N, C-alpha and C positions, 0 to 999 in steps of 0.2 A: 409580442414575443412572450413566451413563457418565462417565468422567473428562474426556473431550474429544471434541468433534465436529469432524471434518475435512470441510469443504465443498469439493467438486471440481466447479466449473463446467465443462461440456463443450459445445463447439460444433464439430461435425465433427472430433472429436478422436481418431478411431480409430487413427491412426498412432502415437500416443504416450501415450494415457491409461492403458494397462495398466502401463507403467513407473511412473507416478505412483501408481496404486492399489496395486500390489504393494509399493512402498516403505512405504506407510502400514499395510499389513496386519501389519507387524512389531510394531505396537503391541498386538496381541492383543485379547482380549475387553474390555479397558478402554476401547476407542475406539468411536466411531460414525463411519462414512463415509457422507456423503450425496452421491451422484453426481447432479448436476443436468444432464440432457440438455436443453440450451437450444434446442430446435427444430432439431436437426441433420437435414439432408436429403440430404447428399452422400455419406455413408458409413454404416457400421454402428455408430455410437456408441451408439445405443439398444439394440441387441442385446448389445453388450459390457457395458453397464451392467446390463441385466437378467440376464446370465449371472453376473456377480459377485454380484448381490443374491440370486440363487438358490443360489449356492455358499456364500455367507457370510451367511445370513439373520439371524444375531444381531449382525452387525457393519455390514452394508452395506444401505442403502436406495437404490433408483433412483427418481428423480423425473423425469417427462417433462412438458415444458411448451412452450407457444408461445415462439418466439424473442423475448427481451426484452433481450438483452445481458448482459454480465458482471455488472454491478451487480444486475440483476433476479434473476439466478441465485443470487448471494450472498444476497440478501434472502429468496429462496425457501427456501434451506437454513437461514438463521438463524431464520426463523419457525417451523420445525418441529424445530429442534435440541434434543436432550435431554441433551447433554453439559454438564458443569459449565463447561468452557472451549470456545472456538470458534476455529478456525483455518482460513483459506482457503488451499488449495493449488491453484494453477492446473494444468490438465490436462497442460501441456507441461513442468511442473516436477516435482520430487520431493523427498523428504526423506532425510536420511542415517540409515541404520538404527541405528548406534550412538548417535547423538544422540537419536533417537526413544526408544530404550530408556532412556537417561538421563533424559529428560523424564518418561517414564511412571513411572520409579522415584520421582521427586520427587512426582508427582501422587498416586501410590498411598499415600505415607506422610504427605502433608500434612494436618494437622488443618484442618477447615473454618474454625475461628476464626482461624487464622494464614495462610490462603490469600491470596495477593496478588490484587489486581484485574486485574493483567496481568503476563504473563511477557514478557521480551524475550530473543530468541535471535539468534545470528549468521546471516547468509545469505551465500551464495557465488554470485558471477556465474560461470556456466559458459559461456565463450566458444567457440562451435562453430567459428568461422572459423580460429582459431589454437590451439585446444585449450589455452587458458590459463584460470586461475582468479583471481578477486579476491575476497578475503574481507572482508566488512564486519563489524567487531567493535566492541564498545562498552566494552571493558575499561578504557579510560582515562577514560571519561566516567561510568560507573555503578559502584556497589559490586557485588561479585560474590557470588552465592549467599546473599543475605539480602534481606529486605524493605527498601525505601527509598522516600522521597518525592522529588518532583521537586526540592525544595529542597536535597537532598544531591548533586545531579548537578553535573558540570562541563560547561562550554560545549563544544558539538560544533564541530569544525572545519568550514570551508566545504566543502560537498559531501556531508556526512554528515547523514542524517536517519533518524528512525524510519520504517520502511516496512511495508506490509502483510506483506511476507515475514518481518519480524522480530517482529511483534506477535502475541501470543496473549491474547485478552481473555476475561474471564468472560462467559459467554453472557448472563446477566441484565443485566449492565452494558451490553452492546451493545444489547440490546432496549430498555433505558430511555433510550438516547442519542438515539433518534429520528433515526436516520441517514437513512433514506429515500433510498437510492441510486437515481438516476433510470434509467429504461429507455433502451435503445439509446444509451448514452453510455459511451465509454471514459474511462479515467483517474479513475474513481470511487474507486480505491484511496486516492487522496490524501484524499478526504473520509472514507473509512472509518477512516483512521488519525487524522485531525485532530479530528473531531467528539467522540469519547469522551474526549479527553485531560483536560479539566477535571474529569471525573467520577472519575478514577482517584485513589484515596487512597494505594495502595501498589503499587509495581512490584517485580519480582524479575528480575534479569538472570542468565541461565545462559550461561556462556561456552562454548557448544557450536555447532559449525558445522552448524546444523540444516537450513536451507532451501537447496535447490539451484535457482538461478534461471537457466534456460536462455536464452542470448542467441544468436541466429543465424538464426531464421526471418525471411524478408524481409517477411512479413505481420504481424509482431508489432507491437503497439500502440506499443512504445517505439522502433521503427525510425524514423530521422529522416524518411524520405519519408512514412511513415504519419502521423507527428505533423503534418507540414506539411499533409497532406490533411484531417486531423481536428482542426485547431487550434480550430475553433469548439466542439468538445466539450470540449477542455482549458479553454477560456475559460469555458464553462458551469460546469464544476466549480469554477473559481476564483471565479466570482460566488457560488456556493453557500458556499464557504469564507469569503468576505468577510461573507456574511449570517449565518454561524453564530454569531458572537460579536462583541461590542464589546471589543476586546482591552484597552483601557485599564481595563476593569473588573478585570483580573487584575494590573495593574501593581503595586499595593501589597499585595494579599493573597497573591500567589504570584509574586514577581519572576522567578524562573528559568523557571517555566512560561510566563510572559508573554514573556520574551525568546526562548524556543524557538518559541512560536507566532508571534511577530513574524517570526522568521527564516523560518519555514515559509511565511507569507504572502508575504514578500519574494521567496523563491525561486520561488514560483508566479507572481508578477507578472513576474519576470525571464524565466522560461522562455517564457511567452506572448509577452512583448515581443520577445525575440530571434527567435523563429520568425516573428513578424509582420514584423520588420525584414528577415528573410531572404526573405520573400515579396515585399517591396519593391514594393507597389502602393499606390495612393491609398486603396483600401478597407482594406488591412491596417493602414496607419498610422492610419486613422480608428478602427478597432477597438481599436488600442492606446491612443489618446487616450481613447476611451470607457471602457475598463476602468480606467485610472488615475483618471479623473474620478469614476467610480462609487465607487472606494475613498475618494476625498477626501470625497465627499458622505456616505458611510456612517460614516467614522471619520477625521476630519481628522488626529488625532494619529498614527494608524497610517500614514496616507498620508505624512505628513512624515517619520516615522522611516524608512519604506521608501525614500523618495526620497533621504534623506541617507546611506543605506548605499552601499557600493561597487556593489552590484547595481542601485541606483537609476539608474545611468547609462542603463539601457535605456529609461527613460521618455522620454529626449530624442529629438527628431526631427532634431537636427543631423547632417549627413552624416558628418562626421569621427567623432563619438562613436558613431554607428550602425555605422560600419566597424570601429571599435575593439571594440565589443561582439561583432561577428561573429568577429573574430580571437581574442578571449578565449574565445569558445565553442568554437572549433576546438581550442584548446590544452587546455581543460578536458575536452573530449570524448576527446582522446587519452590524458589522464592517468587519468580515472576509467572510461573505456570503458563508459558507461552505456547505450549502444545501438549 
């Protein structure tokens, strides 16, 4: 069995996918790379994928499918993955060679009986517009280089969460998590991270700057204008996250996991609310009310907790508070540079 499967979803990715794939090849024969050509029609993504599969037949598989979106491409790779662990690397991103070699060293030596359910690694925002970097680390929140449970973690500050970029899951755990990422929907990475969390018994944090997350393309899903246009898809994912669990079930059994998942739900509610406030239409405010009411109907305690957090201000329709929320968003965006 391969130590790890890297899934590389590609959609008209010819301009940048080679950088991504080349960075992964540093992992050697212990890795599997599944390039999923998600119905590309505008460039030679398909032929590039086939070329790599032909050149590295023991490492790379090329899969061609009808367009189903990012989540469907991830699920396609997961369903056929043969690696012990599974990691998604988007085709416009890449991984650090030295960090990959360090990860592979750990995976090669790790006995099966002590292998964690998930590894956590650092990721780096690579900002193309000003050639700056922002490293997201977890050294203050997690023990380093040993297995731990969520009960041993410290509270994460506002704005820091586990992301698809930072997570490496056991493949079988992901398959058992019943994630079912929807087709033709962006922002499913949030569901991909959130849904498996209660199933993870042990984590291990490697303090390595592993994942390089490119920020700079105007058509990226995280670009503000794109989120505004695709807000219904972000809301759809949030509904799925609300439906995933009744959070109060974890409040006594795993309090720190509960608090983290509560914060995750809260920030998803806030992101949707702020973008709907920014749209500033009768329809957008109705969508916001509908979303908050849905959370209340599904889990009154979680709704009350989210509403009482600082981020809960975004539920309000008051003009002054809505204006304040937009101002806070501008400040936070400048500080964290997340899009």
